[in-house]
N, CA and C atoms as an extended XYZ file, in Angstrom:
276
Properties=species:S:1:pos:R:3:atomname:S:1:resname:S:1:resid:I:1 pbc="F F F"
N        -0.350      -28.349       16.935 N   MET     1
C        -0.532      -27.135       16.155 CA  MET     1
C        -1.218      -26.047       16.974 C   MET     1
N        -1.872      -26.404       18.039 N   LEU     2
C        -2.661      -25.447       18.818 CA  LEU     2
C        -1.832      -24.310       19.408 C   LEU     2
N        -0.582      -24.572       19.747 N   LEU     3
C         0.321      -23.530       20.229 CA  LEU     3
C        -0.172      -22.825       21.490 C   LEU     3
N        -1.078      -23.438       22.207 N   ASN     4
C        -1.586      -22.897       23.471 CA  ASN     4
C        -2.135      -21.477       23.360 C   ASN     4
N        -2.796      -21.182       22.269 N   LEU     5
C        -3.423      -19.879       22.085 CA  LEU     5
C        -4.868      -19.924       22.557 C   LEU     5
N        -5.329      -18.806       23.071 N   SER     6
C        -6.745      -18.696       23.419 CA  SER     6
C        -7.508      -18.246       22.179 C   SER     6
N        -8.813      -18.306       22.258 N   LEU     7
C        -9.655      -17.868       21.153 CA  LEU     7
C        -9.387      -16.404       20.824 C   LEU     7
N        -9.337      -15.559       21.827 N   SER     8
C        -9.110      -14.126       21.560 CA  SER     8
C        -7.723      -13.884       20.979 C   SER     8
N        -6.726      -14.657       21.405 N   GLU     9
C        -5.372      -14.477       20.871 CA  GLU     9
C        -5.308      -14.838       19.388 C   GLU     9
N        -5.922      -15.944       18.989 N   ILE    10
C        -5.869      -16.324       17.572 CA  ILE    10
C        -6.689      -15.356       16.729 C   ILE    10
N        -7.808      -14.878       17.256 N   LEU    11
C        -8.594      -13.895       16.512 CA  LEU    11
C        -7.807      -12.605       16.326 C   LEU    11
N        -7.051      -12.198       17.354 N   ASP    12
C        -6.196      -11.012       17.235 CA  ASP    12
C        -5.101      -11.225       16.191 C   ASP    12
N        -4.510      -12.421       16.188 N   LYS    13
C        -3.468      -12.726       15.203 CA  LYS    13
C        -4.037      -12.709       13.786 C   LYS    13
N        -5.226      -13.262       13.609 N   ILE    14
C        -5.868      -13.253       12.297 CA  ILE    14
C        -6.178      -11.824       11.878 C   ILE    14
N        -6.692      -11.041       12.805 N   ARG    15
C        -7.008       -9.632       12.502 CA  ARG    15
C        -5.750       -8.886       12.075 C   ARG    15
N        -4.656       -9.076       12.804 N   ASN    16
C        -3.398       -8.412       12.453 CA  ASN    16
C        -2.903       -8.853       11.080 C   ASN    16
N        -3.036      -10.135       10.768 N   GLU    17
C        -2.610      -10.639        9.468 CA  GLU    17
C        -3.484      -10.051        8.353 C   GLU    17
N        -4.777       -9.954        8.590 N   LEU    18
C        -5.659       -9.336        7.597 CA  LEU    18
C        -5.274       -7.883        7.351 C   LEU    18
N        -5.015       -7.150        8.422 N   ILE    19
C        -4.601       -5.748        8.292 CA  ILE    19
C        -3.296       -5.662        7.498 C   ILE    19
N        -2.355       -6.546        7.799 N   ASN    20
C        -1.076       -6.572        7.088 CA  ASN    20
C        -1.285       -6.871        5.609 C   ASN    20
N        -2.092       -7.867        5.309 N   LYS    21
C        -2.340       -8.246        3.906 CA  LYS    21
C        -3.064       -7.126        3.161 C   LYS    21
N        -4.006       -6.468        3.812 N   ILE    22
C        -4.726       -5.356        3.178 CA  ILE    22
C        -3.745       -4.248        2.802 C   ILE    22
N        -2.836       -3.941        3.689 N   SER    23
C        -1.881       -2.861        3.414 CA  SER    23
C        -0.910       -3.231        2.294 C   SER    23
N        -0.638       -4.517        2.120 N   LEU    24
C         0.290       -4.958        1.077 CA  LEU    24
C        -0.392       -5.225       -0.258 C   LEU    24
N        -1.707       -5.320       -0.257 N   ALA    25
C        -2.443       -5.822       -1.415 CA  ALA    25
C        -2.964       -4.748       -2.353 C   ALA    25
N        -2.319       -3.641       -2.420 N   LYS    26
C        -2.809       -2.517       -3.229 CA  LYS    26
C        -3.223       -2.930       -4.640 C   LYS    26
N        -2.311       -3.516       -5.392 N   ASN    27
C        -2.601       -3.826       -6.796 CA  ASN    27
C        -2.355       -5.297       -7.132 C   ASN    27
N        -2.483       -6.159       -6.148 N   ILE    28
C        -2.237       -7.583       -6.363 CA  ILE    28
C        -3.573       -8.289       -6.550 C   ILE    28
N        -3.658       -9.120       -7.577 N   ASP    29
C        -4.900       -9.855       -7.824 CA  ASP    29
C        -5.077      -11.018       -6.858 C   ASP    29
N        -4.039      -11.796       -6.644 N   LYS    30
C        -4.115      -12.980       -5.792 CA  LYS    30
C        -3.228      -12.762       -4.570 C   LYS    30
N        -3.760      -13.028       -3.423 N   ILE    31
C        -3.069      -12.795       -2.159 CA  ILE    31
C        -2.524      -14.121       -1.631 C   ILE    31
N        -1.306      -14.099       -1.076 N   ASP    32
C        -0.746      -15.294       -0.438 CA  ASP    32
C        -1.441      -15.470        0.913 C   ASP    32
N        -2.199      -16.538        1.027 N   ILE    33
C        -2.980      -16.754        2.254 CA  ILE    33
C        -2.401      -17.865        3.124 C   ILE    33
N        -1.133      -18.185        2.934 N   THR    34
C        -0.511      -19.269        3.696 CA  THR    34
C        -0.669      -19.063        5.200 C   THR    34
N        -0.330      -17.889        5.676 N   THR    35
C        -0.422      -17.605        7.112 CA  THR    35
C        -1.878      -17.630        7.579 C   THR    35
N        -2.765      -17.017        6.814 N   LEU    36
C        -4.186      -17.025        7.187 CA  LEU    36
C        -4.748      -18.441        7.208 C   LEU    36
N        -4.335      -19.259        6.270 N   SER    37
C        -4.801      -20.644        6.224 CA  SER    37
C        -4.323      -21.411        7.454 C   SER    37
N        -3.076      -21.214        7.827 N   ARG    38
C        -2.521      -21.871        9.021 CA  ARG    38
C        -3.262      -21.383       10.275 C   ARG    38
N        -3.504      -20.082       10.347 N   GLN    39
C        -4.230      -19.532       11.493 CA  GLN    39
C        -5.663      -20.060       11.526 C   GLN    39
N        -6.249      -20.251       10.371 N   SER    40
C        -7.597      -20.794       10.280 CA  SER    40
C        -7.658      -22.199       10.865 C   SER    40
N        -6.657      -22.995       10.583 N   LYS    41
C        -6.608      -24.366       11.117 CA  LYS    41
C        -6.464      -24.340       12.639 C   LYS    41
N        -5.658      -23.426       13.136 N   ILE    42
C        -5.507      -23.278       14.594 CA  ILE    42
C        -6.843      -22.846       15.199 C   ILE    42
N        -7.504      -21.895       14.545 N   LEU    43
C        -8.816      -21.436       15.012 CA  LEU    43
C        -9.788      -22.604       15.090 C   LEU    43
N        -9.808      -23.458       14.075 N   ASN    44
C       -10.705      -24.614       14.086 CA  ASN    44
C       -10.427      -25.539       15.269 C   ASN    44
N        -9.160      -25.741       15.585 N   GLU    45
C        -8.812      -26.583       16.739 CA  GLU    45
C        -9.300      -25.945       18.034 C   GLU    45
N        -9.151      -24.645       18.142 N   ILE    46
C        -9.587      -23.930       19.345 CA  ILE    46
C       -11.109      -23.964       19.463 C   ILE    46
N       -11.797      -23.813       18.333 N   ILE    47
C       -13.266      -23.852       18.338 CA  ILE    47
C       -13.761      -25.168       18.921 C   ILE    47
N       -13.109      -26.265       18.547 N   LEU    48
C       -13.538      -27.592       19.010 CA  LEU    48
C       -13.501      -27.730       20.531 C   LEU    48
N       -12.548      -27.085       21.170 N   THR    49
C       -12.394      -27.224       22.617 CA  THR    49
C       -12.929      -26.029       23.404 C   THR    49
N       -13.398      -25.028       22.695 N   SER    50
C       -13.870      -23.811       23.344 CA  SER    50
C       -15.230      -24.024       24.011 C   SER    50
N       -15.476      -23.277       25.047 N   GLU    51
C       -16.734      -23.359       25.771 CA  GLU    51
C       -17.683      -22.241       25.359 C   GLU    51
N       -17.775      -21.994       24.073 N   ILE    52
C       -18.699      -20.989       23.553 CA  ILE    52
C       -19.936      -21.698       23.013 C   ILE    52
N       -20.959      -20.941       22.741 N   SER    53
C       -22.221      -21.524       22.279 CA  SER    53
C       -22.063      -22.177       20.905 C   SER    53
N       -22.994      -23.065       20.595 N   LYS    54
C       -22.978      -23.723       19.283 CA  LYS    54
C       -23.113      -22.690       18.169 C   LYS    54
N       -23.928      -21.678       18.416 N   GLU    55
C       -24.113      -20.612       17.428 CA  GLU    55
C       -22.798      -19.882       17.150 C   GLU    55
N       -22.059      -19.560       18.219 N   ASP    56
C       -20.772      -18.883       18.051 CA  ASP    56
C       -19.758      -19.796       17.369 C   ASP    56
N       -19.778      -21.072       17.727 N   LYS    57
C       -18.877      -22.030       17.073 CA  LYS    57
C       -19.169      -22.099       15.584 C   LYS    57
N       -20.439      -22.127       15.225 N   SER    58
C       -20.825      -22.180       13.824 CA  SER    58
C       -20.369      -20.924       13.088 C   SER    58
N       -20.582      -19.767       13.708 N   MET    59
C       -20.180      -18.490       13.117 CA  MET    59
C       -18.661      -18.471       12.886 C   MET    59
N       -17.898      -18.906       13.873 N   LEU    60
C       -16.446      -18.914       13.759 CA  LEU    60
C       -15.969      -19.920       12.717 C   LEU    60
N       -16.637      -21.066       12.667 N   HIS    61
C       -16.249      -22.088       11.700 CA  HIS    61
C       -16.475      -21.593       10.269 C   HIS    61
N       -17.600      -20.946       10.021 N   LYS    62
C       -17.872      -20.390        8.687 CA  LYS    62
C       -16.822      -19.343        8.323 C   LYS    62
N       -16.486      -18.494        9.275 N   PHE    63
C       -15.454      -17.486        9.041 CA  PHE    63
C       -14.122      -18.160        8.732 C   PHE    63
N       -13.791      -19.170        9.495 N   SER    64
C       -12.541      -19.891        9.307 CA  SER    64
C       -12.434      -20.486        7.907 C   SER    64
N       -13.522      -21.026        7.412 N   LEU    65
C       -13.522      -21.609        6.066 CA  LEU    65
C       -13.213      -20.568        4.997 C   LEU    65
N       -13.716      -19.364        5.180 N   THR    66
C       -13.472      -18.323        4.170 CA  THR    66
C       -12.005      -17.910        4.129 C   THR    66
N       -11.284      -18.114        5.231 N   LEU    67
C        -9.866      -17.753        5.265 CA  LEU    67
C        -9.012      -18.708        4.438 C   LEU    67
N        -9.563      -19.849        4.099 N   GLN    68
C        -8.800      -20.849        3.360 CA  GLN    68
C        -9.030      -20.752        1.856 C   GLN    68
N        -9.858      -19.822        1.436 N   GLU    69
C       -10.151      -19.636        0.019 CA  GLU    69
C        -9.222      -18.583       -0.559 C   GLU    69
N        -9.103      -18.568       -1.873 N   GLY    70
C        -8.321      -17.530       -2.533 CA  GLY    70
C        -8.920      -16.163       -2.250 C   GLY    70
N        -8.070      -15.182       -2.049 N   MET    71
C        -8.565      -13.859       -1.667 CA  MET    71
C        -8.000      -12.778       -2.563 C   MET    71
N        -8.784      -11.737       -2.680 N   THR    72
C        -8.351      -10.510       -3.359 CA  THR    72
C        -8.262       -9.423       -2.299 C   THR    72
N        -7.732       -8.284       -2.674 N   ALA    73
C        -7.656       -7.166       -1.724 CA  ALA    73
C        -9.041       -6.798       -1.220 C   ALA    73
N       -10.021       -6.812       -2.112 N   LYS    74
C       -11.393       -6.468       -1.721 CA  LYS    74
C       -11.956       -7.482       -0.730 C   LYS    74
N       -11.732       -8.765       -0.979 N   SER    75
C       -12.259       -9.788       -0.067 CA  SER    75
C       -11.574       -9.741        1.293 C   SER    75
N       -10.307       -9.327        1.325 N   LEU    76
C        -9.617       -9.167        2.611 CA  LEU    76
C       -10.324       -8.141        3.479 C   LEU    76
N       -10.746       -7.043        2.857 N   ARG    77
C       -11.441       -6.001        3.617 CA  ARG    77
C       -12.769       -6.532        4.167 C   ARG    77
N       -13.466       -7.339        3.367 N   TYR    78
C       -14.709       -7.946        3.843 CA  TYR    78
C       -14.447       -8.917        4.991 C   TYR    78
N       -13.379       -9.693        4.879 N   GLU    79
C       -13.034      -10.634        5.951 CA  GLU    79
C       -12.721       -9.885        7.239 C   GLU    79
N       -12.009       -8.772        7.126 N   LYS    80
C       -11.692       -7.979        8.320 CA  LYS    80
C       -12.972       -7.426        8.943 C   LYS    80
N       -13.897       -6.951        8.114 N   GLN    81
C       -15.176       -6.461        8.635 CA  GLN    81
C       -15.942       -7.586        9.328 C   GLN    81
N       -15.943       -8.764        8.714 N   ASP    82
C       -16.605       -9.925        9.330 CA  ASP    82
C       -15.970      -10.256       10.675 C   ASP    82
N       -14.641      -10.251       10.704 N   LEU    83
C       -13.942      -10.568       11.947 CA  LEU    83
C       -14.244       -9.537       13.024 C   LEU    83
N       -14.257       -8.269       12.667 N   ASP    84
C       -14.593       -7.226       13.651 CA  ASP    84
C       -15.998       -7.445       14.210 C   ASP    84
N       -16.933       -7.834       13.345 N   ARG    85
C       -18.294       -8.109       13.787 CA  ARG    85
C       -18.337       -9.353       14.702 C   ARG    85
N       -17.573      -10.364       14.350 N   ILE    86
C       -17.517      -11.588       15.162 CA  ILE    86
C       -16.964      -11.280       16.543 C   ILE    86
N       -15.866      -10.534       16.582 N   ILE    87
C       -15.268      -10.174       17.867 CA  ILE    87
C       -16.252       -9.374       18.711 C   ILE    87
N       -16.959       -8.457       18.079 N   SER    88
C       -17.957       -7.670       18.784 CA  SER    88
C       -19.068       -8.569       19.336 C   SER    88
N       -19.538       -9.519       18.544 N   ASN    89
C       -20.573      -10.444       19.000 CA  ASN    89
C       -20.085      -11.301       20.163 C   ASN    89
N       -18.857      -11.757       20.102 N   LEU    90
C       -18.324      -12.597       21.170 CA  LEU    90
C       -18.125      -11.805       22.466 C   LEU    90
N       -17.785      -10.527       22.328 N   ASN    91
C       -17.568       -9.685       23.503 CA  ASN    91
C       -18.852       -9.077       24.034 C   ASN    91
N       -19.906       -9.088       23.204 N   GLY    92
C       -21.160       -8.427       23.568 CA  GLY    92
C       -22.010       -9.328       24.335 C   GLY    92
């Protein structure tokens, strides 16, 4: 399932999917999170083998778990903000 993606590549894919879902979720109560859930599982596999700090692994794992929960348009925007902050922390 890993698909030979790097951490930054899967985070970019998740970010793009969040942006796509936000744009489609104008008046929808429940969002189809199939793709985000699959990406979350890939992220978890990458986290296990990544050479990042335990703190960063924990942060990413918590984020990954939230992607597997039911989402609304509002929660998608929060997830995107969280992801932007995570990416900034990893790059900083």
